[in-house]
Each structure stands twice: as structure tokens, then as C-alpha cells.
Residue frames as qw, qx, qy, qz and C-alpha x, y, z in Angstrom:
[[0.453, 0.192, -0.631, -0.600, -71.88, -4.41, 21.67],
 [0.704, -0.045, 0.568, -0.424, -74.69, -6.77, 22.42],
 [0.058, 0.234, -0.882, -0.405, -74.16, -10.00, 20.32],
 [0.735, 0.178, 0.280, -0.592, -77.33, -11.35, 18.77],
 [0.915, 0.386, 0.063, -0.098, -76.08, -13.33, 15.80],
 [0.286, -0.622, 0.661, 0.307, -72.77, -15.12, 15.01],
 [0.807, 0.484, -0.253, -0.225, -71.85, -16.68, 11.70],
 [0.552, -0.501, 0.664, 0.054, -69.75, -19.82, 12.12],
 [0.862, 0.451, -0.173, -0.153, -67.95, -22.07, 9.61],
 [0.497, -0.580, 0.635, 0.118, -65.14, -24.60, 9.41],
 [0.564, 0.383, -0.670, -0.294, -63.43, -27.20, 7.30],
 [0.869, -0.136, -0.463, -0.108, -63.23, -30.88, 8.21],
 [0.508, 0.141, -0.596, 0.606, -60.51, -30.24, 10.80],
 [0.118, -0.137, 0.367, -0.912, -62.75, -27.87, 12.78],
 [0.497, -0.300, -0.598, -0.552, -65.96, -29.77, 12.39],
 [0.563, -0.417, -0.679, 0.218, -66.17, -31.13, 16.00],
 [0.267, -0.191, -0.287, 0.900, -65.15, -27.79, 17.44],
 [0.184, -0.193, -0.320, -0.909, -67.77, -25.96, 15.41],
 [0.565, -0.453, -0.591, -0.355, -70.70, -27.88, 16.74],
 [0.538, -0.441, -0.542, 0.471, -69.53, -27.56, 20.44],
 [0.178, -0.097, -0.062, 0.977, -68.99, -23.83, 19.96],
 [0.326, -0.298, -0.451, -0.775, -72.39, -23.38, 18.35],
 [0.573, -0.474, -0.669, -0.004, -74.01, -25.29, 21.17],
 [0.430, -0.309, -0.403, 0.746, -72.23, -23.13, 23.72],
 [0.003, 0.018, 0.118, 0.993, -73.38, -19.86, 21.97],
 [0.433, -0.386, -0.610, -0.539, -76.97, -21.05, 21.53],
 [0.534, -0.448, -0.648, 0.307, -77.06, -21.59, 25.30],
 [0.250, -0.317, -0.171, 0.899, -76.39, -17.87, 25.59],
 [0.357, 0.743, 0.494, -0.275, -79.38, -17.08, 23.39],
 [0.048, 0.594, -0.450, -0.665, -77.16, -16.18, 20.38],
 [0.827, 0.491, 0.130, -0.240, -78.52, -17.03, 16.94],
 [0.484, -0.361, 0.678, 0.420, -76.03, -19.18, 15.06],
 [0.697, 0.618, -0.134, -0.337, -75.75, -18.99, 11.26],
 [0.694, -0.316, 0.624, 0.169, -74.01, -22.33, 10.55],
 [0.531, 0.694, -0.318, -0.369, -72.24, -22.44, 7.14],
 [0.996, 0.079, -0.045, 0.024, -70.83, -25.90, 7.70],
 [0.501, 0.122, -0.783, -0.347, -69.15, -28.10, 7.07],
 [0.762, -0.306, 0.136, -0.553, -71.33, -30.77, 8.62],
 [0.994, -0.100, 0.023, 0.040, -68.98, -33.75, 8.72],
 [0.526, -0.647, 0.442, 0.331, -65.38, -34.78, 8.88],
 [0.763, 0.403, 0.386, 0.326, -65.14, -35.38, 5.13],
 [0.457, -0.259, 0.203, 0.827, -62.42, -33.44, 3.49],
 [0.273, 0.867, 0.409, 0.076, -63.51, -30.07, 2.12],
 [0.444, 0.384, 0.032, 0.809, -61.99, -26.73, 0.97],
 [0.265, -0.500, -0.497, 0.658, -61.94, -24.12, 3.78],
 [0.016, 0.045, -0.195, -0.980, -62.65, -21.13, 1.36],
 [0.303, -0.362, -0.719, -0.509, -66.08, -22.55, 0.73],
 [0.478, -0.616, -0.610, 0.140, -66.93, -21.98, 4.35],
 [0.394, -0.382, -0.171, 0.818, -64.89, -18.92, 5.22],
 [0.025, 0.177, 0.361, 0.915, -66.30, -16.73, 2.44],
 [0.337, -0.603, -0.579, -0.432, -69.96, -17.08, 3.46],
 [0.518, -0.619, -0.436, 0.399, -69.10, -16.30, 7.11],
 [0.315, -0.224, 0.035, 0.922, -67.14, -13.21, 6.08],
 [0.085, -0.340, -0.492, -0.797, -69.94, -12.10, 3.80],
 [0.442, -0.669, -0.590, -0.096, -72.50, -12.39, 6.65],
 [0.483, -0.576, -0.222, 0.621, -70.28, -10.24, 9.02],
 [0.261, -0.042, 0.274, 0.925, -69.30, -7.76, 6.34],
 [0.168, -0.472, -0.575, -0.646, -72.99, -7.22, 5.37],
 [0.267, -0.254, 0.420, -0.829, -74.07, -6.77, 9.00],
 [0.783, -0.175, -0.402, -0.441, -76.33, -9.89, 8.88],
 [0.825, -0.317, -0.390, 0.259, -74.12, -11.31, 11.67],
 [0.307, -0.943, 0.121, -0.031, -72.53, -9.37, 14.48],
 [0.255, -0.677, 0.681, 0.110, -69.36, -11.54, 14.61],
 [0.873, 0.276, -0.343, -0.209, -67.94, -14.58, 12.98],
 [0.592, -0.500, 0.632, -0.003, -66.09, -17.68, 14.11],
 [0.772, 0.492, -0.361, -0.179, -63.99, -19.72, 11.77],
 [0.663, -0.484, 0.571, -0.005, -62.08, -22.98, 12.47],
 [0.845, 0.430, -0.314, -0.061, -59.62, -25.01, 10.48],
 [0.905, -0.112, -0.268, 0.310, -56.61, -27.09, 11.21],
 [0.543, -0.001, -0.192, 0.817, -54.09, -24.16, 11.56],
 [0.026, -0.819, -0.368, 0.440, -56.56, -21.32, 11.50],
 [0.228, -0.420, 0.356, 0.803, -54.35, -19.72, 8.85],
 [0.135, 0.241, 0.778, 0.565, -56.39, -20.76, 5.79],
 [0.054, -0.772, -0.632, -0.049, -59.72, -19.46, 7.09],
 [0.266, -0.750, -0.089, 0.599, -58.05, -16.17, 8.41],
 [0.243, -0.232, 0.486, 0.807, -56.41, -15.46, 5.11],
 [0.059, 0.464, 0.785, 0.407, -59.62, -16.15, 3.27],
 [0.160, -0.814, -0.522, 0.196, -61.79, -13.98, 5.51],
 [0.308, -0.660, 0.045, 0.684, -59.31, -11.13, 5.37],
 [0.277, 0.188, 0.587, 0.737, -59.77, -10.86, 1.61],
 [0.075, -0.773, -0.597, -0.201, -63.09, -9.23, 2.45],
 [0.190, 0.556, -0.079, 0.805, -62.70, -5.43, 2.77],
 [0.447, -0.631, 0.050, -0.632, -64.87, -5.17, 5.89],
 [0.924, -0.310, -0.222, 0.015, -63.34, -8.03, 7.79],
 [0.015, 0.689, -0.638, 0.344, -60.69, -7.97, 10.47],
 [0.953, -0.186, -0.213, -0.105, -60.15, -11.67, 11.25],
 [0.140, -0.739, 0.603, -0.264, -57.70, -12.53, 13.99],
 [0.784, 0.085, -0.610, 0.080, -55.93, -15.93, 14.26],
 [0.408, -0.655, 0.404, -0.491, -55.95, -16.69, 18.11],
 [0.739, 0.067, -0.665, 0.090, -54.37, -19.48, 20.04],
 [0.370, -0.179, -0.686, 0.601, -54.61, -18.15, 23.54],
 [0.110, -0.788, -0.588, 0.148, -57.05, -16.13, 25.69],
 [0.227, -0.636, 0.021, 0.737, -54.91, -12.94, 25.70],
 [0.153, -0.050, 0.619, 0.769, -54.87, -12.84, 21.89],
 [0.044, -0.575, -0.775, -0.260, -58.64, -13.27, 21.72],
 [0.199, -0.817, -0.346, 0.416, -59.06, -10.25, 24.14],
 [0.249, -0.512, 0.257, 0.781, -56.46, -8.07, 22.28],
 [0.207, 0.258, 0.730, 0.599, -58.01, -8.93, 18.91],
 [0.102, -0.803, -0.570, -0.138, -61.28, -7.18, 20.10],
 [0.355, -0.784, -0.173, 0.479, -59.68, -4.52, 22.35],
 [0.261, -0.595, 0.321, 0.689, -57.00, -3.19, 20.04],
 [0.113, -0.109, 0.720, 0.676, -58.00, -4.37, 16.57],
 [0.573, 0.279, 0.199, -0.744, -61.81, -4.36, 16.70],
 [0.054, 0.117, -0.926, -0.355, -61.64, -7.81, 15.06],
 [0.658, 0.085, 0.065, -0.745, -64.97, -8.99, 13.80],
 [0.949, 0.105, -0.250, -0.162, -64.07, -12.61, 13.13],
 [0.452, -0.604, 0.654, -0.059, -61.90, -14.99, 15.23],
 [0.767, 0.373, -0.505, -0.130, -59.97, -17.84, 13.47],
 [0.695, -0.506, 0.476, -0.186, -59.14, -20.91, 15.63],
 [0.414, 0.480, -0.759, -0.145, -56.53, -23.53, 14.90],
 [0.888, -0.259, -0.003, -0.380, -58.28, -26.84, 15.84],
 [0.885, 0.177, -0.373, 0.214, -55.11, -28.87, 15.58],
 [0.468, 0.332, -0.417, 0.705, -53.34, -26.71, 18.11],
 [0.269, -0.290, 0.383, -0.835, -55.84, -25.80, 20.77],
 [0.041, 0.204, 0.948, -0.239, -58.09, -27.86, 23.00],
 [0.157, -0.592, -0.651, -0.448, -61.86, -27.69, 22.65],
 [0.411, -0.730, -0.423, 0.345, -61.98, -26.08, 26.10],
 [0.317, -0.397, 0.113, 0.854, -59.54, -23.39, 25.12],
 [0.051, 0.317, 0.605, 0.728, -61.51, -22.76, 21.88],
 [0.277, -0.729, -0.603, -0.169, -64.64, -22.20, 23.96],
 [0.417, -0.683, -0.224, 0.557, -62.87, -19.90, 26.35],
 [0.266, -0.136, 0.309, 0.903, -61.32, -17.77, 23.49],
 [0.081, -0.510, -0.614, -0.597, -64.76, -17.47, 21.75],
 [0.365, -0.763, -0.519, 0.122, -66.34, -16.41, 25.03],
 [0.381, -0.540, -0.027, 0.750, -63.68, -13.78, 25.58],
 [0.206, 0.096, 0.501, 0.835, -63.96, -12.62, 21.94],
 [0.156, -0.589, -0.651, -0.453, -67.67, -12.13, 22.13],
 [0.428, -0.790, -0.414, 0.148, -67.68, -10.36, 25.47],
 [0.500, -0.388, 0.025, 0.773, -64.75, -8.04, 25.02],
 [0.285, 0.913, 0.257, -0.135, -65.34, -4.52, 23.80],
 [0.593, 0.481, 0.060, 0.643, -63.13, -2.47, 21.42],
 [0.451, -0.496, -0.284, 0.686, -61.15, 0.18, 23.38],
 [0.278, 0.909, 0.258, 0.170, -61.34, 2.76, 20.70],
 [0.344, -0.867, 0.160, 0.324, -59.14, 5.82, 21.35],
 [0.021, -0.665, 0.630, 0.401, -55.61, 5.43, 19.73],
 [0.438, 0.015, 0.885, 0.160, -56.69, 2.02, 18.50],
 [0.503, 0.708, 0.433, -0.238, -59.57, 3.60, 16.50],
 [0.217, 0.838, -0.326, -0.380, -57.10, 5.61, 14.46],
 [0.194, -0.420, 0.852, 0.245, -55.01, 2.56, 13.73],
 [0.473, 0.303, 0.827, -0.020, -57.96, 0.30, 12.77],
 [0.447, 0.798, 0.191, -0.356, -59.23, 3.10, 10.37],
 [0.115, 0.740, -0.546, -0.375, -55.92, 2.74, 8.49],
 [0.524, -0.128, 0.836, 0.096, -56.34, -1.00, 7.77],
 [0.681, 0.578, 0.415, -0.174, -58.74, -0.73, 4.86],
 [0.596, 0.074, 0.478, 0.640, -57.20, -0.94, 1.48],
 [0.125, 0.585, -0.029, -0.801, -57.03, 2.20, -0.63],
 [0.077, -0.017, 0.817, 0.572, -57.84, 0.14, -3.69]]
């Protein structure tokens, strides 16, 4: 998968990480769709997670990156979208496995629990790791809700 466009969003806890991640990705000629927030002022994470999920789900973005304090809020929100497989990651191996085994299309990062350097490493791994398919394809196909 050649990544052309990434949607990114965060709450106030992830604001500093979002900007550094966007800068890193732009340096790789990846178009960034930045859904904010744009300051450290307190905001509600669903206001930023939903637009990112919608962009990925619609195909207007190849992948998504979400950041909040724990990563949980943005992950839970994004995963409400039928076509989203958002993985909360806090180390490099989880970032790789999220793509390899789960075909995750959004990564959620816990800004209060990982360094900025680790966040960049995880995003780099996430965007460069391919889905393995095979036995994992069968499992991923069973994720979608029957509702």
C-alpha cells in the first residue's frame, strides 16, 4: 500500500505530538489532513476523532492517526465507525502487529504515556507495514458488525 494521504487529529493532550507527526509525514511527501485541535486548550476528543475516522472510512485518506492522553478515548470513538479498525499502540511491536494481523487503518497514541520519539517511530512503522492477509484476512473479515 502506497500511502498518499493521512488524516490526523487529537485533543489538547496530543496537540504537540500531532504537529511533530504531521511535520514528519509531510517530509515524506504524504498529504496531511489536519482535523485539529490547534492549541493546548481543553477540547472534547470525539470532535476530532470522528472526522479522522470519516476520512479513512470514505477512502479520502489512506490511514489515520489519532492522539489523546490515554489513546483510549480516540480509539473508542473511531471504532464506532463500521469501516474503521483503530488500534491503540504504545510500543513498536503493537504498531507493526496492528497492520500485519489486524489490517488496522487508524493508529491511536497515548500522548501521556509515550515519548514523542516513540510516537514517531510507531507511526513510521504503522505506515510502512503491510497487512499479511492469509489467516488474518479471514479473522479481519469477521470484525464488522452484523447490525
